[in-house]
C-alpha positions in Angstrom: 119.4 120.9 116.1 117.5 118.6 113.8 118.1 114.8 113.8 118.7 113.0 110.6 117.1 109.1 111.0 118.9 107.2 108.1 117.7 103.6 107.5 119.0 100.8 105.5 116.3 98.7 103.9 116.6 95.0 103.5 116.8 93.2 106.8 116.1 96.0 108.6 113.1 98.1 107.6 112.0 94.7 106.2 112.3 91.7 108.2 114.6 88.6 107.4 114.3 89.3 103.5 114.9 92.0 101.3 113.8 93.7 98.1 115.5 91.6 95.2 114.0 88.5 97.0 110.8 90.0 97.4 111.0 91.2 93.2 112.4 87.4 92.4 109.4 85.6 94.4 106.9 87.5 92.2 108.6 86.4 89.2 108.9 82.9 90.4 112.8 83.2 90.7 113.3 82.5 94.2 115.8 79.9 93.5 117.9 81.9 90.8 118.1 85.3 93.5 119.1 82.6 96.5 122.2 82.2 94.5 123.1 85.8 94.1 122.2 86.5 97.4 124.6 83.6 98.7 127.7 84.7 96.1 127.4 88.6 97.3 127.1 87.9 101.2 130.4 85.3 100.7 131.6 88.4 98.7 132.0 86.4 95.4 130.8 89.3 93.6 130.3 93.1 94.4 127.4 95.4 94.6 127.4 96.2 90.6 127.8 92.6 90.0 124.8 91.4 92.0 122.8 94.4 90.0 123.9 93.6 86.3 122.8 89.8 87.4 119.6 90.7 89.0 119.0 93.2 86.1 118.9 90.3 83.3 117.6 88.0 85.7 114.1 90.4 85.8 113.8 90.7 82.3 110.1 90.1 82.6 109.3 92.6 85.4 106.6 94.9 84.9 105.5 97.6 87.6 103.0 95.4 88.9 105.5 92.8 90.0 107.3 95.5 91.9 104.2 97.0 93.5 103.0 93.5 94.5 106.5 93.0 95.9 106.4 96.0 98.0 103.0 95.7 99.3 103.6 92.0 99.9 106.9 92.1 101.7 107.9 91.5 105.6 108.2 94.9 107.1 108.5 95.9 110.4 105.2 97.0 112.4 105.3 100.8 112.8 107.4 102.3 109.8 104.8 105.0 109.2 104.3 105.6 112.9 107.4 106.5 113.7 108.7 108.5 110.3 105.6 110.2 111.3 106.7 111.1 114.7 109.8 112.2 113.3 108.6 114.9 111.0 106.4 116.4 114.1 109.5 116.7 116.3 111.0 118.8 113.3 113.4 115.7 112.5 113.9 114.3 109.2 113.9 110.6 108.1 115.7 108.6 104.7 115.8 105.4 103.4 119.6 104.5 102.0 119.8 101.1 100.4 121.8 99.0 98.0 118.4 97.7 96.4 117.1 99.1 93.7 115.9 102.7 93.0 112.8 101.6 91.4 111.7 99.7 94.7 113.3 102.1 97.6 111.8 105.0 96.1 108.2 103.7 97.1 108.9 104.5 100.9 108.6 107.7 100.1 104.6 107.2 100.1 105.5 106.1 103.7 106.4 109.5 105.1 110.3 109.3 104.2 112.1 112.7 103.2 114.4 111.2 101.4 114.8 107.9 99.4 118.0 106.5 97.7 118.8 103.3 96.3 121.1 102.0 93.5 119.9 103.3 89.8 118.2 100.9 87.7 116.4 101.9 84.8 113.2 102.5 84.8 110.6 99.4 84.9 110.1 97.3 82.2 113.4 97.5 81.6 115.0 98.8 78.2 118.3 100.1 79.1 121.3 98.1 80.8 122.1 98.8 84.1 125.2 102.1 84.7 127.8 101.2 86.8 128.0 104.5 87.9 124.4 104.3 89.8 125.1 101.4 92.2 125.5 102.1 95.6 128.3 100.6 97.4 128.8 100.9 101.2 130.9 104.0 100.7 128.6 105.3 98.9 125.9 105.1 101.5 128.2 107.7 103.2 128.5 109.6 100.4 124.5 109.8 100.0 124.4 110.4 103.9 126.4 113.4 103.6 124.6 115.3 100.8 120.8 114.2 103.0 123.0 116.2 105.8 123.9 119.4 103.2 120.5 119.2 102.1 118.7 119.3 105.8 121.0 121.4 107.6 122.6 119.0 109.9 125.8 117.2 110.4 126.9 113.7 110.9 126.9 113.9 114.1 123.4 114.5 113.8 122.5 111.3 112.3 121.0 108.2 113.7 121.8 105.0 111.6 119.6 102.0 111.4 121.0 98.8 109.5 121.4 95.0 109.7 124.7 93.8 107.7 128.3 94.4 107.1 127.3 97.0 104.2 126.1 98.9 106.7 129.5 99.1 108.8 130.6 102.0 107.1 127.7 104.3 107.4 127.9 103.1 111.5 131.7 104.0 112.0 130.6 107.9 110.2 128.0 108.9 112.5 127.6 109.7 116.5 125.0 106.7 117.2 123.9 103.6 115.2 121.2 101.0 115.8 121.8 97.0 115.0 118.4 95.6 114.0 118.1 92.2 113.9 122.2 92.3 113.4 124.6 89.7 113.2 127.6 90.1 115.9 130.0 91.9 113.9 127.5 95.0 113.3 126.0 94.8 117.0 129.4 95.2 118.2 130.0 98.5 116.4 127.1 99.7 117.1 125.4 102.3 119.9 122.2 100.3 120.6 121.1 96.8 119.5 117.4 95.7 118.6 115.9 92.5 118.2 112.2 92.1 117.0 109.7 92.8 114.7 108.5 96.6 115.7 110.5 99.5 114.6 108.7 101.6 117.0 111.0 99.9 119.7 114.2 100.6 118.1 113.4 104.0 117.4 112.6 104.2 121.1 116.4 103.5 122.1 117.2 106.5 120.4 114.1 108.6 119.8 114.6 111.3 122.6 117.1 114.4 122.1 118.5 113.6 125.5 119.0 110.2 125.0 120.6 110.4 121.6 123.2 113.6 122.6 124.4 111.9 125.4 125.1 108.8 123.8 
């Protein structure tokens, strides 16, 4: 049976940062997004409220800003190498993130089989954010289930990689999980824990099929 590797983006594939932070940096709005990030982290606003506020903040956003944010982000080393190995094994890799879909989907260029984020309007924005398209932690599990059906695997064949409380629901739903540079709350709920900046090292914790099946 093939495995499905499910990767969070913010703080997981990206070291110490998040897509909204990198996007805002390109617009000179680092202080403004920091306020929203703190409120979200303190659970003073949910995913939809955060997305609506970020959408309003990014009124001047262009595709060039998005591309520059993507290319300049502090990515972990070895992402493309890991995904290439996953493909060569006949396994699958996907990204599921609460961050905007227009950013998350750029990771398809690096070899992900699928990439799902909160659905934002096309950049530059001409429409508001639709609440129905904004992912929640529970929504990550729903996306994972759809991907399982697409690739012909089950939750028991999934490996989830994440870094924050928003990944806890998905960790509980799958058999194997890797807490990547995560706080104790999530690390205690993971089957493996990784600290560092190289995805190849995190992947090696579970990359061999016998190790995954034995976990």
